[in-house]
VEXDREN-2710 file (C-alpha; in Angstrom, 1 decimal):
% VEXDREN-2710
k/r/px/py/pz
1/UNK/-28.5/-27.7/-18.3
2/UNK/-25.0/-27.4/-19.7
3/UNK/-21.8/-27.5/-17.7
4/UNK/-21.1/-23.8/-18.2
5/UNK/-24.6/-22.8/-17.0
6/UNK/-24.2/-25.0/-14.0
7/UNK/-20.9/-23.3/-13.1
8/UNK/-22.5/-19.9/-13.6
9/UNK/-25.3/-20.8/-11.3
10/UNK/-22.9/-22.1/-8.7
11/UNK/-20.9/-18.8/-8.8
12/UNK/-24.2/-16.8/-8.6
13/UNK/-25.3/-18.8/-5.5
14/UNK/-21.9/-18.2/-3.8
15/UNK/-22.0/-14.5/-4.7
16/UNK/-25.4/-14.2/-3.1
17/UNK/-24.4/-16.2/0.0
18/UNK/-21.3/-14.1/0.6
19/UNK/-23.2/-10.9/0.1
20/UNK/-25.7/-11.8/2.8
21/UNK/-22.9/-12.8/5.2
22/UNK/-20.9/-10.7/7.6
23/UNK/-18.2/-10.4/4.9
24/UNK/-20.8/-8.9/2.5
25/UNK/-22.0/-6.4/5.0
26/UNK/-18.5/-5.5/6.1
27/UNK/-17.3/-4.8/2.6
28/UNK/-20.6/-3.4/1.3
29/UNK/-21.1/-5.9/-1.4
30/UNK/-24.2/-5.6/-3.7
31/UNK/-27.1/-7.5/-2.1
32/UNK/-25.7/-7.2/1.4
33/UNK/-28.4/-4.8/2.6
34/UNK/-25.8/-2.3/3.7
35/UNK/-27.1/1.3/3.4
36/UNK/-24.0/2.1/1.3
37/UNK/-23.7/-1.1/-0.7
38/UNK/-21.5/-0.7/-3.8
39/UNK/-23.5/-1.5/-6.9
40/UNK/-22.0/-4.2/-9.1
41/UNK/-19.6/-5.5/-6.4
42/UNK/-19.7/-9.3/-6.4
43/UNK/-17.5/-11.7/-4.5
44/UNK/-15.9/-13.5/-7.5
45/UNK/-15.6/-10.2/-9.4
46/UNK/-13.6/-8.8/-6.5
47/UNK/-11.4/-11.8/-6.4
48/UNK/-10.8/-11.6/-10.2
49/UNK/-10.1/-7.9/-9.9
50/UNK/-7.5/-8.5/-7.1
51/UNK/-5.7/-11.0/-9.3
52/UNK/-5.7/-8.5/-12.2
53/UNK/-4.1/-5.8/-10.0
54/UNK/-1.5/-8.2/-8.7
55/UNK/-0.4/-9.4/-12.1
56/UNK/-0.3/-5.8/-13.4
57/UNK/2.1/-4.7/-10.6
58/UNK/3.9/-8.0/-9.8
59/UNK/6.9/-6.6/-11.7
60/UNK/7.6/-4.3/-8.8
61/UNK/9.0/-7.2/-6.9
62/UNK/11.9/-7.6/-9.3
63/UNK/12.1/-3.9/-10.5
64/UNK/12.3/-2.4/-7.0
65/UNK/14.7/-4.9/-5.6
66/UNK/17.0/-4.6/-8.6
67/UNK/16.9/-0.8/-8.4
68/UNK/17.3/-0.2/-4.7
69/UNK/20.0/-2.8/-4.4
70/UNK/22.1/-0.6/-6.7
71/UNK/22.7/1.6/-3.6
72/UNK/24.7/-1.3/-2.2
73/UNK/22.5/-1.3/0.9
74/UNK/24.6/-2.0/4.0
75/UNK/27.5/-3.5/2.1
76/UNK/30.8/-1.8/2.6
77/UNK/32.8/-0.8/-0.5
78/UNK/36.6/-0.5/0.1
79/UNK/36.8/2.1/-2.6
80/UNK/40.2/1.1/-4.0
81/UNK/41.9/3.4/-6.5
82/UNK/41.5/0.9/-9.3
83/UNK/37.9/0.1/-8.4
84/UNK/36.4/3.2/-6.6
85/UNK/32.8/2.1/-6.8
86/UNK/33.4/-1.6/-6.4
87/UNK/32.2/-2.6/-9.8
88/UNK/34.4/-5.7/-9.9
89/UNK/35.0/-6.5/-6.3
90/UNK/33.8/-10.1/-5.9
91/UNK/33.0/-9.9/-2.2
92/UNK/31.1/-6.6/-2.5
93/UNK/29.1/-7.8/-5.5
94/UNK/28.2/-11.0/-3.7
95/UNK/27.0/-8.8/-0.8
96/UNK/24.9/-6.7/-3.2
97/UNK/23.3/-9.8/-4.6
98/UNK/22.3/-10.9/-1.1
99/UNK/20.8/-7.4/-0.6
100/UNK/18.9/-7.8/-3.8
101/UNK/17.4/-11.1/-2.5
102/UNK/16.6/-9.4/0.8
103/UNK/14.7/-6.6/-1.1
104/UNK/12.7/-9.2/-3.1
105/UNK/11.3/-10.5/0.2
106/UNK/10.9/-7.0/1.7
107/UNK/9.1/-5.6/-1.4
108/UNK/6.6/-8.5/-1.5
109/UNK/6.1/-8.4/2.3
110/UNK/5.4/-4.7/2.5
111/UNK/3.2/-4.8/-0.6
112/UNK/1.2/-7.7/1.1
113/UNK/0.9/-6.0/4.5
114/UNK/0.0/-2.5/3.2
115/UNK/-2.4/-3.7/0.6
116/UNK/-4.3/-6.0/2.9
117/UNK/-4.6/-3.1/5.4
118/UNK/-5.9/-0.8/2.7
119/UNK/-8.6/-3.3/1.9
120/UNK/-9.4/-4.3/5.4
121/UNK/-9.5/-0.9/7.1
122/UNK/-10.3/1.6/4.2
123/UNK/-12.4/-0.8/2.1
124/UNK/-10.8/0.5/-1.1
125/UNK/-9.6/-1.6/-4.1
126/UNK/-6.2/0.1/-4.1
127/UNK/-2.8/-1.6/-3.8
128/UNK/0.3/-0.2/-2.3
129/UNK/4.0/-1.0/-2.8
130/UNK/7.4/0.9/-3.0
131/UNK/6.8/3.7/-5.5
132/UNK/8.4/3.9/-8.9
133/UNK/10.1/7.2/-9.5
134/UNK/10.7/7.9/-5.8
135/UNK/12.8/4.7/-5.6
136/UNK/14.9/6.0/-8.4
137/UNK/15.4/9.3/-6.6
138/UNK/16.3/7.3/-3.4
139/UNK/18.8/5.1/-5.3
140/UNK/20.5/7.4/-7.7
141/UNK/20.2/10.9/-6.2
142/UNK/20.1/10.4/-2.4
143/UNK/22.2/7.3/-1.7
144/UNK/23.9/7.1/-5.1
145/UNK/25.2/4.1/-7.0
146/UNK/27.0/1.8/-4.6
147/UNK/26.7/4.5/-1.9
148/UNK/28.4/7.3/-3.8
149/UNK/25.6/9.8/-3.0
150/UNK/25.5/12.5/-0.3
151/UNK/23.4/10.4/2.2
152/UNK/24.4/7.0/3.5
153/UNK/21.8/4.2/3.0
154/UNK/21.0/3.9/6.7
155/UNK/20.5/7.6/7.0
156/UNK/18.3/7.8/3.9
157/UNK/16.1/5.1/5.4
158/UNK/15.9/7.2/8.6
159/UNK/14.6/10.1/6.6
160/UNK/11.9/7.9/5.1
161/UNK/11.0/6.6/8.6
162/UNK/10.6/10.1/10.0
163/UNK/8.6/11.2/6.9
164/UNK/6.1/8.4/7.5
165/UNK/5.3/9.7/11.0
166/UNK/5.0/13.2/9.7
167/UNK/2.4/11.8/7.3
168/UNK/0.6/10.2/10.2
169/UNK/0.4/13.6/12.0
170/UNK/-0.8/15.4/8.9
171/UNK/-3.5/12.8/8.3
172/UNK/-4.8/12.9/11.9
173/UNK/-5.0/16.7/11.8
174/UNK/-6.9/16.4/8.5
175/UNK/-4.3/18.4/6.5
176/UNK/-3.8/15.8/3.8
177/UNK/-7.5/15.4/3.3
178/UNK/-7.9/19.2/3.1
179/UNK/-5.1/19.5/0.6
180/UNK/-6.7/16.8/-1.6
181/UNK/-10.1/18.6/-1.5
182/UNK/-8.8/22.1/-2.0
183/UNK/-6.9/21.4/-5.2
184/UNK/-8.8/23.0/-8.2
185/UNK/-11.2/20.8/-10.1
186/UNK/-9.4/21.2/-13.4
187/UNK/-6.1/20.0/-11.8
188/UNK/-7.8/17.0/-10.2
189/UNK/-9.4/16.0/-13.5
190/UNK/-6.1/16.4/-15.3
191/UNK/-4.3/14.3/-12.7
192/UNK/-6.3/11.2/-13.7
193/UNK/-5.5/11.9/-17.4
194/UNK/-1.8/12.6/-16.6
195/UNK/-1.5/9.4/-14.6
196/UNK/-3.0/7.5/-17.6
197/UNK/-0.3/9.0/-19.9
198/UNK/2.4/8.3/-17.3
199/UNK/1.1/4.7/-17.0
200/UNK/1.2/4.3/-20.8
201/UNK/4.8/5.6/-20.9
202/UNK/5.8/3.1/-18.3
203/UNK/4.3/0.4/-20.5
204/UNK/6.4/1.6/-23.4
205/UNK/9.7/1.4/-21.7
206/UNK/12.2/-1.4/-21.5
207/UNK/12.4/-1.8/-17.7
208/UNK/8.7/-2.0/-17.1
209/UNK/7.0/-2.5/-20.5
210/UNK/7.3/-3.7/-24.0
211/UNK/10.3/-1.5/-24.9
212/UNK/9.1/0.5/-27.9
213/UNK/10.5/3.9/-26.6
214/UNK/13.9/4.8/-25.3
215/UNK/15.8/8.0/-24.4
216/UNK/18.2/9.5/-27.0
217/UNK/20.6/12.4/-27.4
218/UNK/19.2/14.2/-30.4
219/UNK/15.6/13.8/-29.2
220/UNK/14.1/13.2/-25.8
221/UNK/12.5/9.9/-26.9
222/UNK/12.7/7.8/-30.0
223/UNK/11.4/4.5/-31.3
224/UNK/13.2/1.5/-30.0
225/UNK/12.2/-2.2/-29.9
226/UNK/15.6/-3.7/-30.8
227/UNK/17.3/-6.6/-29.0
228/UNK/19.0/-5.4/-25.8
229/UNK/22.4/-6.4/-27.3
230/UNK/21.9/-3.9/-30.1
231/UNK/21.3/-0.9/-27.9
232/UNK/23.8/1.9/-27.5
233/UNK/25.7/1.5/-24.3
234/UNK/25.5/5.2/-23.4
235/UNK/22.0/6.2/-24.5
236/UNK/20.2/2.9/-24.9
237/UNK/19.1/4.0/-28.4
238/UNK/18.5/1.4/-31.2
239/UNK/20.2/1.5/-34.6
240/UNK/17.6/2.4/-37.3
241/UNK/18.1/-1.0/-39.0
242/UNK/17.1/-2.9/-35.9
243/UNK/14.2/-0.9/-34.5
244/UNK/11.1/-3.0/-33.7
245/UNK/13.0/-6.2/-34.5
246/UNK/13.0/-7.5/-30.9
247/UNK/10.6/-10.6/-30.8
248/UNK/9.7/-9.8/-27.2
249/UNK/8.4/-6.4/-28.2
250/UNK/6.0/-7.9/-30.7
251/UNK/5.0/-10.6/-28.2
252/UNK/4.1/-7.9/-25.7
253/UNK/2.2/-5.9/-28.3
254/UNK/0.1/-8.9/-29.5
255/UNK/-0.5/-11.2/-26.5
256/UNK/0.0/-8.6/-23.8
257/UNK/-1.9/-5.8/-25.6
258/UNK/-4.0/-6.6/-28.7
259/UNK/-5.2/-9.9/-27.4
260/UNK/-6.3/-8.4/-24.1
261/UNK/-8.1/-5.5/-25.9
262/UNK/-10.0/-8.0/-28.2
263/UNK/-11.0/-10.1/-25.2
264/UNK/-12.2/-6.9/-23.4
265/UNK/-14.3/-6.0/-26.5
266/UNK/-16.1/-9.3/-26.0
267/UNK/-16.4/-8.7/-22.2
268/UNK/-14.3/-11.8/-21.4
269/UNK/-13.9/-12.0/-17.7
270/UNK/-10.2/-12.0/-16.6
271/UNK/-9.0/-10.8/-20.0
272/UNK/-6.0/-9.0/-18.4
273/UNK/-5.0/-12.0/-16.4
274/UNK/-5.1/-14.3/-19.4
275/UNK/-3.0/-12.0/-21.5
276/UNK/-0.3/-11.5/-18.8
277/UNK/-0.2/-15.3/-18.0
278/UNK/0.0/-16.3/-21.6
279/UNK/2.8/-13.9/-22.4
280/UNK/4.8/-15.0/-19.3
281/UNK/4.5/-18.7/-20.1
282/UNK/5.6/-18.1/-23.7
283/UNK/8.6/-16.2/-22.4
284/UNK/9.9/-18.8/-19.9
285/UNK/11.4/-21.5/-22.2
286/UNK/15.1/-20.9/-22.8
287/UNK/15.3/-22.3/-26.3
288/UNK/13.4/-19.5/-28.1
289/UNK/14.2/-15.9/-29.1
290/UNK/11.4/-14.8/-26.8
291/UNK/13.0/-16.1/-23.6
292/UNK/13.2/-14.1/-20.4
293/UNK/16.3/-16.2/-19.5
294/UNK/18.9/-15.8/-22.2
295/UNK/22.2/-17.7/-21.9
296/UNK/24.1/-14.9/-20.3
297/UNK/25.4/-14.5/-16.7
298/UNK/22.4/-12.5/-15.8
299/UNK/20.0/-14.9/-17.6
300/UNK/21.6/-17.9/-16.0
301/UNK/21.4/-16.3/-12.5
302/UNK/17.7/-15.4/-13.1
303/UNK/16.9/-18.9/-14.4
304/UNK/18.7/-20.5/-11.4
305/UNK/16.5/-18.5/-9.1
306/UNK/13.4/-19.3/-11.2
307/UNK/14.1/-23.0/-11.0
308/UNK/13.8/-22.9/-7.2
309/UNK/10.0/-22.2/-7.7
310/UNK/9.3/-22.2/-3.9
311/UNK/11.8/-20.7/-1.5
312/UNK/11.9/-18.2/1.3
313/UNK/14.8/-15.8/1.6
314/UNK/15.0/-14.2/5.0
315/UNK/16.0/-10.5/5.3
316/UNK/19.6/-10.5/6.5
317/UNK/21.2/-7.2/5.5
318/UNK/18.4/-4.5/5.4
319/UNK/16.1/-5.2/8.4
320/UNK/16.0/-2.4/10.9
321/UNK/19.2/-0.7/10.0
322/UNK/18.2/2.9/10.7
323/UNK/20.8/5.4/11.7
324/UNK/19.6/8.5/13.6
325/UNK/23.1/10.0/13.9
326/UNK/23.1/12.3/10.9
327/UNK/26.9/12.1/10.6
328/UNK/28.6/14.6/8.3
329/UNK/25.6/15.3/6.1
330/UNK/22.7/16.8/8.2
331/UNK/21.9/19.2/5.4
332/UNK/21.7/16.4/2.9
333/UNK/19.4/14.5/5.3
334/UNK/17.1/17.5/5.6
335/UNK/17.0/17.9/1.8
336/UNK/16.2/14.2/1.4
337/UNK/13.5/14.3/4.1
338/UNK/11.8/17.4/2.6
339/UNK/11.9/16.0/-0.9
340/UNK/10.5/12.6/0.1
341/UNK/7.8/14.5/2.0
342/UNK/6.5/16.7/-0.8
343/UNK/6.9/14.1/-3.5
344/UNK/5.0/11.5/-1.5
345/UNK/2.3/14.0/-0.5
346/UNK/1.5/14.9/-4.1
347/UNK/2.2/11.4/-5.5
348/UNK/0.1/9.4/-3.1
349/UNK/-2.6/12.0/-2.8
350/UNK/-3.0/12.4/-6.6
351/UNK/-3.0/8.6/-7.1
352/UNK/-5.5/7.9/-4.4
353/UNK/-7.8/10.7/-5.6
354/UNK/-7.6/9.5/-9.2
355/UNK/-8.2/5.8/-8.4
356/UNK/-11.2/6.8/-6.1
357/UNK/-12.6/8.9/-9.0
358/UNK/-11.9/6.2/-11.5
359/UNK/-13.9/3.7/-9.3
360/UNK/-16.7/6.2/-8.8
361/UNK/-16.2/6.8/-5.1
362/UNK/-15.7/10.5/-5.3
363/UNK/-18.3/12.8/-3.7
364/UNK/-18.4/15.7/-6.1
365/UNK/-19.9/18.1/-3.5
366/UNK/-17.2/17.5/-0.9
367/UNK/-14.4/16.5/-3.2
368/UNK/-13.6/13.6/-0.9
369/UNK/-14.1/9.9/-0.9
370/UNK/-15.1/7.3/1.7
371/UNK/-12.4/6.1/3.9
372/UNK/-9.9/8.8/2.8
373/UNK/-8.3/9.4/6.2
374/UNK/-8.0/5.7/6.8
375/UNK/-6.4/5.3/3.4
376/UNK/-3.9/8.1/4.1
377/UNK/-3.0/6.5/7.5
378/UNK/-2.4/3.1/6.0
379/UNK/-0.1/4.8/3.5
380/UNK/1.7/6.7/6.2
381/UNK/2.3/3.6/8.4
382/UNK/3.3/1.6/5.4
383/UNK/6.1/4.1/4.7
384/UNK/7.3/3.7/8.3
385/UNK/7.3/-0.1/8.2
386/UNK/8.8/-0.2/4.7
387/UNK/11.8/1.8/5.9
388/UNK/12.4/-0.8/8.6
389/UNK/12.5/-3.4/5.8
390/UNK/15.1/-1.3/4.0
391/UNK/12.9/0.1/1.3
392/UNK/12.2/3.5/-0.3
393/UNK/8.8/5.1/0.4
394/UNK/5.6/3.1/-0.2
395/UNK/2.7/4.6/-2.1
396/UNK/-0.6/3.8/-3.8
397/UNK/-0.1/2.2/-7.2
398/UNK/-1.7/3.4/-10.4
399/UNK/-1.7/-0.2/-11.5
400/UNK/-4.7/-0.5/-9.2
401/UNK/-6.6/0.7/-12.3
402/UNK/-6.3/-2.8/-13.7
403/UNK/-8.3/-4.3/-10.9
404/UNK/-10.8/-1.4/-11.0
405/UNK/-11.3/-2.0/-14.7
406/UNK/-12.0/-5.7/-13.9
407/UNK/-14.8/-4.6/-11.6
408/UNK/-13.1/-4.2/-8.3
409/UNK/-15.1/-1.9/-6.0
410/UNK/-14.4/-3.0/-2.4
411/UNK/-11.5/-3.8/-0.1
412/UNK/-11.8/-7.5/-1.1
413/UNK/-10.0/-6.6/-4.3
414/UNK/-7.1/-5.1/-2.3
415/UNK/-7.1/-8.0/0.2
416/UNK/-6.9/-10.5/-2.7
417/UNK/-3.9/-8.6/-4.2
418/UNK/-2.2/-8.5/-0.8
419/UNK/-2.6/-12.2/-0.3
420/UNK/-1.1/-12.8/-3.7
421/UNK/1.9/-10.7/-2.6
422/UNK/2.1/-12.8/0.6
423/UNK/2.2/-15.9/-1.5
424/UNK/4.8/-14.2/-3.7
425/UNK/7.1/-14.1/-0.7
426/UNK/7.4/-17.9/-1.0
427/UNK/7.0/-18.1/-4.8
428/UNK/9.3/-15.1/-5.5
429/UNK/11.2/-17.1/-8.2
430/UNK/8.0/-17.4/-10.2
431/UNK/6.5/-14.0/-9.6
432/UNK/9.8/-12.1/-10.0
433/UNK/10.1/-13.8/-13.4
434/UNK/7.1/-12.2/-15.0
435/UNK/8.7/-10.3/-17.9
436/UNK/8.0/-6.5/-18.3
437/UNK/6.7/-7.0/-21.8
438/UNK/3.9/-9.2/-20.3
439/UNK/2.5/-6.2/-18.3
440/UNK/3.5/-3.4/-20.6
441/UNK/0.5/-3.8/-22.9
442/UNK/-1.8/-3.8/-19.9
443/UNK/-0.4/-0.6/-18.6
444/UNK/-1.0/1.1/-22.0
445/UNK/-4.6/-0.2/-22.1
446/UNK/-5.3/1.1/-18.6
447/UNK/-3.8/4.4/-19.6
448/UNK/-6.2/4.7/-22.5
449/UNK/-9.2/4.0/-20.3
450/UNK/-8.2/6.8/-17.9
451/UNK/-8.3/9.4/-20.7
452/UNK/-12.1/9.7/-20.3
453/UNK/-11.8/12.4/-17.7
454/UNK/-10.3/14.9/-20.2
455/UNK/-13.8/15.5/-21.5
456/UNK/-14.8/17.1/-18.2
457/UNK/-12.0/19.7/-18.2
458/UNK/-13.1/23.3/-19.0
459/UNK/-11.1/23.8/-22.2
460/UNK/-12.9/27.1/-23.0
461/UNK/-11.2/29.1/-20.2
462/UNK/-7.4/29.4/-20.4
463/UNK/-7.2/29.8/-16.6
464/UNK/-8.5/26.2/-16.3
465/UNK/-7.3/24.7/-19.6
466/UNK/-3.6/25.6/-19.5
467/UNK/-2.9/24.5/-15.9
468/UNK/-4.8/21.2/-16.7
469/UNK/-2.7/20.7/-19.8
470/UNK/0.6/21.5/-17.9
471/UNK/-0.4/18.9/-15.3
472/UNK/-1.1/16.1/-17.7
473/UNK/1.9/17.0/-19.9
474/UNK/4.5/17.2/-17.1
475/UNK/3.6/13.9/-15.5
476/UNK/4.7/11.6/-18.3
477/UNK/7.5/14.0/-19.6
478/UNK/9.2/14.2/-16.2
479/UNK/8.2/10.6/-15.2
480/UNK/6.7/12.0/-12.0
481/UNK/3.1/12.4/-10.8
482/UNK/4.3/14.8/-8.1
483/UNK/6.1/17.1/-10.5
484/UNK/3.0/17.3/-12.7
485/UNK/0.8/18.3/-9.8
486/UNK/3.3/20.9/-8.6
487/UNK/3.6/22.4/-12.1
488/UNK/-0.1/22.5/-12.6
489/UNK/-0.9/24.1/-9.3
490/UNK/1.8/26.7/-9.7
491/UNK/0.6/27.6/-13.2
492/UNK/-3.0/27.8/-11.9
493/UNK/-2.0/30.2/-9.1
494/UNK/-0.1/32.4/-11.5
495/UNK/-2.8/32.5/-14.3
496/UNK/-5.7/33.0/-11.9
497/UNK/-3.9/35.1/-9.2
498/UNK/-2.9/38.0/-11.5
499/UNK/-6.5/38.4/-13.0
500/UNK/-7.8/38.3/-9.4
501/UNK/-5.6/41.2/-8.4
502/UNK/-6.5/43.2/-11.5
503/UNK/-10.2/42.5/-10.9
504/UNK/-10.0/43.7/-7.3
505/UNK/-7.9/46.7/-8.2
506/UNK/-10.4/47.8/-10.9
507/UNK/-13.4/47.2/-8.8
508/UNK/-14.5/44.3/-10.9
509/UNK/-14.5/46.2/-14.2
510/UNK/-11.7/44.2/-15.8
511/UNK/-12.2/40.4/-15.7
512/UNK/-10.8/37.7/-18.1
513/UNK/-13.1/36.5/-20.8
514/UNK/-14.7/33.2/-19.9
515/UNK/-14.1/33.4/-16.2
516/UNK/-17.8/33.2/-15.5
517/UNK/-17.8/29.6/-16.8
518/UNK/-14.8/28.7/-14.6
519/UNK/-15.3/26.8/-11.4
520/UNK/-14.3/29.0/-8.5
521/UNK/-11.4/27.9/-6.4
522/UNK/-11.2/28.7/-2.7
523/UNK/-9.4/27.4/0.3
524/UNK/-12.7/27.4/2.2
525/UNK/-13.6/23.9/1.1
526/UNK/-16.8/22.3/2.4
527/UNK/-15.9/20.3/5.5
528/UNK/-13.4/22.8/6.8
529/UNK/-9.7/22.6/7.5
530/UNK/-9.9/20.6/10.7
531/UNK/-11.2/17.0/10.7
532/UNK/-14.6/16.3/12.2
533/UNK/-13.3/14.4/15.2
534/UNK/-11.4/17.5/16.4
535/UNK/-14.5/19.7/16.0
536/UNK/-16.5/17.1/18.0
537/UNK/-13.8/17.0/20.7
538/UNK/-13.8/20.8/20.9
539/UNK/-17.6/20.7/21.5
540/UNK/-17.1/18.4/24.4
541/UNK/-18.6/15.3/22.7
542/UNK/-17.4/12.4/24.8
543/UNK/-17.6/9.8/22.0
544/UNK/-15.8/12.2/19.6
545/UNK/-14.7/9.4/17.4
546/UNK/-18.3/8.7/16.3
547/UNK/-19.9/10.7/13.5
548/UNK/-22.5/13.3/14.4
549/UNK/-24.6/13.4/11.3
550/UNK/-26.6/16.5/12.4
551/UNK/-23.5/18.6/12.7
552/UNK/-20.9/17.0/10.5
553/UNK/-23.1/15.6/7.7
554/UNK/-21.6/13.8/4.8
555/UNK/-19.1/16.6/4.2
556/UNK/-16.9/15.3/7.0
557/UNK/-13.6/14.1/5.9
558/UNK/-11.7/11.0/6.8
559/UNK/-13.5/7.8/7.8
560/UNK/-16.7/9.8/8.3
561/UNK/-16.6/11.4/4.8
562/UNK/-18.6/10.3/1.9
563/UNK/-20.2/7.5/3.9
564/UNK/-23.0/7.6/1.4
565/UNK/-21.0/8.9/-1.5
566/UNK/-21.6/5.8/-3.5
567/UNK/-25.3/6.4/-3.3
568/UNK/-25.0/10.2/-3.9
569/UNK/-23.1/9.9/-7.2
570/UNK/-25.9/10.3/-9.7
571/UNK/-26.1/7.5/-12.2
572/UNK/-23.9/5.0/-10.3
573/UNK/-25.7/2.0/-11.8
574/UNK/-25.6/-0.5/-14.6
575/UNK/-22.2/-1.9/-13.7
576/UNK/-22.5/-5.3/-15.3
577/UNK/-19.9/-8.0/-14.6
578/UNK/-17.3/-5.4/-13.6
579/UNK/-17.2/-3.6/-17.0
580/UNK/-16.6/0.1/-17.3
581/UNK/-19.6/2.5/-17.4
582/UNK/-19.7/6.3/-17.5
583/UNK/-21.6/7.8/-14.6
584/UNK/-22.4/11.3/-13.5
585/UNK/-20.6/14.3/-15.0
586/UNK/-17.2/14.3/-13.3
587/UNK/-17.0/10.7/-12.4
588/UNK/-16.0/7.6/-14.3
589/UNK/-16.6/4.1/-13.1
590/UNK/-14.5/1.3/-14.6
END
């Protein structure tokens, strides 16, 4: 017996032992004997998937801290006539640098806490962290660069804090679950595809990817890939003679993209991790053109932080700095609160739904997934705690698709990712130094895998096809999941509302061609508007928190919903070593 075979046998024995233990039954691992065990879920597969998710989204530690610190945090800018936004004030810039270090710790800490809670309580392989897009809105629109916006930093955090508790109430009352279930099928299918395109676009950018696209003036986007020193100061565009001449772009394409794709073609376990790790290691030496630490002020500062390897930076400036006195801008506070509320509702709801569908957890009959209410509660409380750390709203991350692709099916994946973020609190110099071109290729690959759902959209009927297309188009074009959902739903209502009125007015004699093949949309979603626990309480059931199968059935939402959904989805089988398989019509397992 060879060494490799011996190791495989050892892993198999451990997988079996863990599956038969309390852990296996708690997380519904395959072979655990749980009535809703998740096929293909193995202990080491879950661990590997959690690592893949972490490496795919570890960039958020540095990206979020750098972005949100541009608000200036709690630092006070004197606002002198010669320096109104404190661009050169040494004391202020030193304070901003300390805020940035605070936010490194805060970002890793809230990602660790929220992701572990998601895995432990909701048993879902989904990670959470401060959301991209909404953090840009928080920084540049609400608070403004160095605090020049309409809402002070402390007040903006208060808006996020209040928003989190509103989410808690909406979840307990079942409104978030009802909203997720009541969205038309074509919109939900398009959401997954749109998120895939959005993810791929993130992977193409400079800040979070390999840097092959950039905004321009004559065109919305254009080819990039030049060295940062060659980019136009105002637009970021690259000269035609220098496009695609940046070595890091090609490193990201080959080791962070093509290499991973080839390894996946041969079903190599941990392909995503290998690609990201190899690209990062190649990028760390300072003596090459591929370095992540050039000999500049910024590069020297980053390298000095990187050399510390292990360090803990306590939060000094941003911990619990809420300000409930709205000051001179109550209207701006209200606008920020409402915007955070609707953006997060659609952003997190759309992401959770798409990840649940991608993993094969969606119950097609109820349009819900197991543990949905718990997942929404974890998200809501994470927003509250994140605001106390000084952060913009926390949300589910689409990079969770990396772990799902690696075979993650249970909360053990999320717990592994969360523990990695906890370690990152102390190894922040290392994890914050993973270059964006190391993860950009992975994001593009995951985006390509999420395109499968486009086949299930009813392209024959314009009332379904056009709203679906608008949804998946607007998401990447506006760099926002929420805006895509809003645009798609509004288009759906218009295109289907007018024919509905005409049909009723003509007694059913004039109907659109192809409507008979369209899936009907109604607010009367199976399971009702109110959550099952409220209906049980109204009936006088003393233990109203316990499911009543005879009356609630599997259609109940929240923690009761979809309890057997993984068994009900037809064809949920054949998941070998965590690789993607197509299951029943309308669900894709990765």
